[in-house]
C-alpha positions as CSV (number, residue, x, y, z in Angstrom):
1,M,5.9,-83.0,188.1
2,R,5.1,-80.8,185.1
3,C,7.2,-81.2,182.0
4,V,7.3,-77.9,180.1
5,L,8.9,-77.9,176.6
6,S,10.4,-74.7,175.3
7,T,9.2,-73.5,171.9
8,G,12.4,-74.7,170.3
9,E,12.1,-78.2,171.9
10,F,8.5,-78.5,170.8
11,T,9.4,-77.5,167.2
12,S,12.3,-80.0,167.2
13,Q,10.0,-82.8,168.4
14,Y,7.3,-81.9,165.8
15,V,9.9,-82.0,163.0
16,K,11.1,-85.4,164.1
17,L,7.6,-86.8,164.1
18,L,6.9,-85.4,160.6
19,T,10.1,-86.9,159.3
20,A,9.4,-90.3,160.8
21,F,5.8,-90.2,159.4
22,A,7.2,-89.3,155.9
23,L,9.7,-92.2,156.0
24,L,6.9,-94.6,157.1
25,C,4.8,-93.4,154.1
26,V,7.8,-94.0,151.7
27,V,8.4,-97.5,153.1
28,A,4.7,-98.4,152.8
29,S,4.5,-97.0,149.3
30,T,7.6,-98.9,148.2
31,A,6.2,-102.1,149.8
32,R,3.0,-101.7,147.8
33,L,5.0,-101.2,144.6
34,L,7.0,-104.3,145.2
35,A,4.0,-106.3,146.1
36,H,2.2,-105.3,142.9
37,P,4.2,-106.2,139.8
38,A,3.7,-104.6,136.4
39,P,0.0,-105.2,135.4
40,F,0.5,-107.3,132.2
41,S,-1.2,-110.3,130.6
42,Y,0.0,-112.2,127.5
43,L,-2.3,-113.6,124.8
44,D,-0.9,-115.8,122.1
45,V,-3.3,-116.5,119.1
46,H,-2.5,-119.1,116.5
47,V,-4.6,-118.9,113.3
48,T,-5.1,-122.4,111.7
49,P,-7.4,-123.7,109.0
50,Q,-9.5,-125.3,111.8
51,G,-9.9,-122.1,113.8
52,L,-7.9,-120.6,116.6
53,T,-5.8,-121.9,119.4
54,G,-3.5,-120.3,121.9
55,R,-2.4,-119.5,125.4
56,L,-3.3,-116.8,127.9
57,A,-0.9,-116.0,130.8
58,L,-2.4,-114.1,133.8
59,H,-0.6,-112.9,136.9
60,D,-1.5,-114.5,140.3
61,L,-2.3,-111.2,142.0
62,D,-4.9,-110.2,139.3
63,I,-6.6,-113.6,139.5
64,A,-6.5,-113.6,143.3
65,H,-8.1,-110.1,143.4
66,D,-11.0,-111.1,141.2
67,L,-11.6,-114.6,142.6
68,K,-11.0,-113.4,146.2
69,I,-8.1,-115.9,146.8
70,D,-5.9,-115.2,149.8
71,P,-3.0,-115.6,149.8
72,P,-2.3,-115.4,146.0
73,A,0.6,-117.8,146.6
74,L,-2.0,-120.6,146.6
75,L,-2.1,-120.2,142.8
76,A,1.4,-121.7,142.6
77,D,-0.1,-125.1,143.6
78,P,-1.1,-127.1,140.5
79,A,-3.8,-129.0,142.5
80,F,-5.3,-125.8,143.8
81,V,-5.2,-124.2,140.3
82,E,-7.0,-127.2,138.9
83,R,-9.8,-126.9,141.4
84,Q,-10.1,-123.2,140.4
85,A,-10.2,-124.0,136.7
86,A,-14.0,-123.7,136.2
87,A,-14.2,-120.4,138.2
88,L,-11.2,-119.0,136.3
89,A,-12.7,-119.9,132.9
90,Q,-16.1,-118.4,133.9
91,L,-14.3,-115.2,135.0
92,I,-12.0,-114.7,131.9
93,T,-14.1,-116.1,129.0
94,P,-16.5,-113.0,128.8
95,R,-13.5,-110.7,129.0
96,V,-11.7,-112.0,125.9
97,S,-13.6,-112.3,122.5
98,F,-12.7,-113.3,119.0
99,F,-14.5,-112.5,115.8
100,G,-13.9,-113.9,112.3
101,D,-15.0,-111.6,109.6
102,G,-17.4,-110.0,112.0
103,R,-18.9,-113.2,113.4
104,P,-18.2,-114.3,117.0
105,I,-16.0,-117.3,117.5
106,P,-16.7,-118.9,120.9
107,W,-13.7,-120.1,122.7
108,T,-13.2,-122.5,125.6
109,V,-10.5,-123.1,128.2
110,A,-8.8,-126.5,127.6
111,A,-6.4,-126.6,130.5
112,V,-4.9,-124.4,133.3
113,R,-1.6,-124.6,135.1
114,P,0.7,-122.5,137.2
115,V,3.8,-121.2,135.5
116,A,6.8,-122.1,137.7
117,N,8.8,-119.2,139.1
118,Q,6.7,-116.6,137.2
119,D,3.8,-116.0,139.6
120,A,1.4,-116.6,136.8
121,V,-1.3,-119.0,135.6
122,E,-1.5,-120.1,132.0
123,L,-4.7,-121.0,130.3
124,T,-4.6,-123.1,127.1
125,W,-7.6,-122.4,125.0
126,Q,-9.2,-123.3,121.6
127,A,-11.8,-121.8,119.3
128,P,-12.8,-124.0,116.4
129,S,-14.2,-122.2,113.4
130,S,-15.5,-123.5,110.1
131,G,-13.8,-122.0,107.0
132,S,-10.8,-119.7,106.7
133,I,-10.7,-116.4,108.6
134,G,-10.0,-113.2,106.6
135,R,-10.2,-110.5,109.2
136,L,-9.6,-111.6,112.8
137,T,-10.8,-109.2,115.6
138,V,-9.4,-109.7,119.1
139,A,-11.1,-107.9,122.0
140,A,-9.7,-108.1,125.5
141,H,-10.4,-106.2,128.7
142,V,-9.0,-108.8,131.0
143,F,-8.9,-107.1,134.4
144,P,-11.1,-104.0,134.4
145,Y,-10.4,-103.3,138.1
146,D,-7.0,-102.1,137.2
147,P,-7.0,-99.2,134.7
148,D,-3.3,-99.7,134.0
149,H,-3.6,-103.3,133.0
150,Q,-2.3,-104.2,129.5
151,T,-2.6,-107.3,127.4
152,F,0.2,-108.1,125.0
153,V,-1.2,-109.9,121.9
154,N,0.9,-112.1,119.6
155,V,-0.8,-113.4,116.5
156,Y,0.8,-116.4,114.6
157,E,0.0,-118.0,111.3
158,G,1.4,-121.4,111.5
159,D,4.7,-120.9,113.5
160,T,5.2,-117.4,112.1
161,L,4.6,-114.4,114.3
162,V,2.8,-111.9,112.0
163,R,1.6,-109.2,114.4
164,Q,2.1,-107.8,117.9
165,E,-0.2,-105.4,119.6
166,I,-1.0,-104.0,123.1
167,L,-4.6,-103.7,124.4
168,N,-5.5,-101.6,127.4
169,S,-8.5,-99.9,129.0
170,S,-8.7,-97.2,126.2
171,R,-8.0,-99.6,123.4
172,T,-9.8,-102.9,123.8
173,T,-10.0,-104.3,120.2
174,V,-7.7,-104.7,117.3
175,D,-8.1,-106.2,113.8
176,F,-5.7,-108.6,112.0
177,F,-5.8,-109.7,108.4
178,T,-4.6,-113.1,107.5
179,G,-2.5,-114.0,104.5
180,S,-5.2,-116.0,102.8
181,R,-7.4,-115.0,99.9
182,Q,-10.1,-114.3,102.4
183,G,-7.7,-112.0,104.3
184,L,-6.8,-110.1,101.1
185,F,-10.5,-109.6,100.4
186,A,-11.1,-108.5,103.9
187,V,-8.3,-105.9,103.6
188,F,-10.0,-104.6,100.4
189,K,-13.4,-104.3,102.0
190,S,-12.2,-102.8,105.2
191,F,-9.9,-100.2,103.7
192,T,-12.4,-99.2,101.0
193,A,-15.0,-98.6,103.7
194,S,-12.4,-96.7,105.7
195,G,-11.7,-94.4,102.7
196,I,-15.4,-93.6,102.2
197,H,-15.8,-93.0,105.9
198,H,-12.8,-90.6,106.1
199,I,-14.3,-88.5,103.3
200,A,-17.7,-88.5,104.9
201,I,-16.4,-87.2,108.3
202,G,-13.8,-84.8,106.8
203,P,-15.5,-81.4,106.4
204,D,-12.2,-79.8,105.2
205,H,-11.8,-82.2,102.3
206,I,-15.5,-82.0,101.4
207,L,-15.4,-78.2,101.4
208,F,-12.2,-78.2,99.2
209,I,-14.0,-80.3,96.6
210,I,-17.2,-78.2,96.8
211,G,-15.0,-75.1,96.3
212,L,-13.6,-76.6,93.1
213,L,-17.1,-77.2,91.8
214,L,-18.8,-73.9,92.6
215,L,-18.0,-72.2,89.3
216,G,-19.4,-75.2,87.4
217,G,-18.2,-76.0,83.9
218,S,-18.6,-78.8,81.3
219,L,-18.5,-82.4,82.4
220,K,-15.1,-82.7,80.8
221,R,-13.8,-79.8,82.8
222,L,-15.2,-81.1,86.1
223,L,-13.8,-84.6,85.4
224,A,-10.3,-83.1,84.7
225,I,-10.5,-81.1,88.0
226,V,-11.4,-84.2,90.1
227,T,-8.9,-86.4,88.3
228,A,-6.1,-83.9,89.0
229,F,-7.0,-83.9,92.7
230,T,-7.0,-87.7,92.7
231,V,-3.6,-87.9,91.0
232,G,-2.1,-85.4,93.5
233,H,-3.3,-87.1,96.7
234,S,-2.7,-90.6,95.4
235,V,1.0,-89.8,94.9
236,T,1.6,-88.3,98.4
237,L,-0.7,-90.9,100.0
238,A,1.6,-93.7,98.8
239,L,4.8,-91.8,99.6
240,A,3.8,-90.9,103.1
241,T,2.3,-94.3,103.9
242,V,5.6,-96.1,103.2
243,Q,7.4,-93.1,104.9
244,I,9.5,-92.0,101.9
245,V,8.2,-88.5,102.5
246,D,6.4,-87.8,105.8
247,P,6.1,-84.1,106.8
248,P,4.7,-83.5,110.3
249,S,0.9,-82.9,110.8
250,R,1.6,-79.5,112.3
251,I,2.6,-78.4,108.8
252,I,0.2,-80.4,106.8
253,E,-3.0,-79.6,108.6
254,P,-2.6,-75.8,108.4
255,A,-1.5,-76.2,104.7
256,I,-4.8,-78.1,104.0
257,A,-6.7,-75.2,105.6
258,L,-4.8,-72.7,103.4
259,S,-5.6,-74.7,100.3
260,I,-9.3,-74.3,101.1
261,V,-8.8,-70.5,101.6
262,Y,-7.0,-70.3,98.2
263,V,-9.8,-72.2,96.4
264,G,-12.5,-69.9,97.7
265,A,-10.5,-66.7,97.0
266,D,-9.6,-68.0,93.5
267,N,-13.3,-68.4,92.8
268,L,-14.1,-64.9,93.9
269,L,-11.4,-63.5,91.6
270,A,-12.3,-65.8,88.7
271,G,-14.0,-62.9,86.8
272,H,-10.6,-61.1,86.6
273,K,-8.8,-64.0,85.1
274,G,-8.6,-65.2,81.5
275,R,-8.5,-68.9,82.0
276,D,-9.7,-71.7,84.3
277,V,-6.7,-73.1,86.3
278,R,-8.8,-75.2,88.8
279,A,-7.3,-78.5,87.5
280,W,-3.8,-77.3,88.3
281,V,-4.9,-76.0,91.7
282,A,-6.5,-79.3,92.4
283,L,-3.3,-81.2,91.4
284,G,-1.0,-79.0,93.5
285,F,-3.2,-79.0,96.6
286,G,-4.0,-82.7,96.1
287,L,-0.4,-83.4,97.0
288,I,-1.0,-81.7,100.4
289,H,-4.3,-83.5,101.1
290,G,-2.6,-86.8,100.3
291,F,-0.4,-86.4,103.4
292,G,-3.5,-85.8,105.5
293,F,-5.1,-89.0,104.1
294,A,-1.9,-90.9,104.9
295,S,-2.0,-90.0,108.6
296,V,-5.5,-91.5,108.9
297,L,-4.5,-94.6,106.9
298,R,-1.5,-95.4,109.2
299,E,-3.8,-95.1,112.3
300,T,-5.9,-98.0,111.0
301,G,-3.0,-100.4,111.2
302,L,-1.7,-101.2,107.8
303,P,-1.1,-104.9,107.1
304,S,2.5,-105.2,105.9
305,R,1.8,-108.2,103.8
306,A,-1.0,-106.5,101.9
307,L,0.3,-102.9,101.8
308,G,-0.5,-102.5,98.1
309,I,-4.0,-103.7,98.4
310,S,-4.7,-101.5,101.5
311,L,-3.3,-98.4,99.7
312,F,-5.4,-99.1,96.6
313,S,-8.6,-99.9,98.4
314,F,-8.3,-96.9,100.8
315,N,-7.7,-94.6,97.8
316,L,-10.7,-96.3,96.0
317,G,-12.9,-95.5,99.0
318,V,-11.7,-91.9,99.0
319,E,-12.6,-91.7,95.3
320,I,-16.0,-93.2,95.8
321,G,-16.7,-90.6,98.5
322,Q,-15.5,-87.8,96.3
323,A,-17.6,-89.1,93.4
324,I,-20.7,-89.0,95.5
325,I,-20.0,-85.4,96.4
326,V,-19.2,-84.4,92.8
327,V,-22.4,-86.0,91.4
328,V,-24.7,-84.4,94.1
329,V,-23.1,-81.0,94.1
330,A,-22.4,-80.6,90.4
331,S,-25.9,-81.9,89.4
332,A,-27.6,-79.5,91.9
333,L,-25.5,-76.5,90.7
334,A,-26.1,-77.4,87.0
335,L,-29.8,-77.5,87.6
336,V,-29.8,-74.1,89.3
337,R,-27.6,-72.6,86.6
338,K,-30.0,-73.9,83.9
339,N,-33.1,-72.4,85.5
340,N,-31.7,-69.3,87.1
341,P,-28.2,-68.2,86.1
342,E,-28.3,-65.2,88.4
343,L,-29.1,-67.3,91.4
344,A,-26.3,-69.7,90.5
345,R,-23.9,-66.8,90.3
346,R,-25.0,-65.6,93.8
347,I,-24.6,-69.2,95.2
348,A,-21.1,-69.4,93.7
349,V,-20.1,-66.0,95.3
350,A,-21.7,-66.8,98.7
351,G,-20.4,-70.4,98.7
352,S,-16.9,-69.2,97.9
353,A,-17.0,-66.7,100.8
354,V,-18.1,-69.5,103.1
355,V,-15.1,-71.6,101.9
356,V,-12.7,-68.7,102.6
357,L,-14.1,-68.1,106.1
358,A,-14.1,-71.8,107.0
359,G,-10.6,-72.3,105.7
360,S,-9.4,-69.3,107.6
361,Y,-10.9,-70.5,110.8
362,W,-9.3,-73.9,110.4
363,F,-5.9,-72.3,109.7
364,L,-6.1,-70.3,112.8
365,E,-7.3,-73.2,114.9
366,R,-4.6,-75.6,113.6
367,T,-1.8,-73.0,113.9
368,F,-2.5,-71.0,117.0
369,W,-5.2,-72.7,119.0
370,R,-4.0,-76.3,119.1
């Protein structure tokens, strides 16, 4: 007997099959979500005069995946976990690292145990270190197989929680500064270097300073210009860092570009003006550049207990970077001006035009092409 379905009956059966398949996919997806909890690990770090100690909590499913343990529920058995202690230590030790003032601090697992009713295993660890630690660097990429995995880091000094951070696949290291004298010195070194680095990689700030120097002048005049810029950006750097005044970057970044355009145009029109106002220009636009410096400084992770030192040292680094630029550029221009005044004038005109063009490009880029 042949069974012939009409077009309508066939369509109805087809829709039912699709619906059933869709429901099956939803159920399977939900089951997978329920079977895989949020991918988190928890790392506690206690800084002591003798070194570091702490705990690391890892989820059963992550451990089971990497150690090929099936079923993961076996990790709830203390005896089984104890037998896996060496394998677990061998797995995790290379994935978590500690550095004290740039030097590696080896760590070892002291004990492992299942955490009751939490589907987790806790590792107690220790990392002896000679001498006090100023800057502590924690690096963790605990379960690379899972790109969504995060490690919550809590740092204690004594019994006091001083810092909390989250590490993930895109951010695997973080620095902490202790409250000791070594920690304060580490803050000073780190943020001074950061200030120098920021000037070195900031073409907009470099071009602004060069624009201020193109017309030359006496040493006294050049020092007044640079000092005015320093005063301006120091004020807003401090205000923005402590969030007393904190304008958004979508306003500050184009404004920095416009300040560069202004300096170049002001140089080109200098022959039509009766007096040199570069110091006032540097002071006014320094206020804007300070907000730009502040955004970079906040990204480095300001230590709340050493805010003053971090501000001062970052600003000092910026000044060192600026001083290098001033010495090199001003000396070169002065040498050219002494031997060939006409060439120096052409360099000033051409350089000012370049400053205007670059500032205009950055303004368009930061305003319309973001």
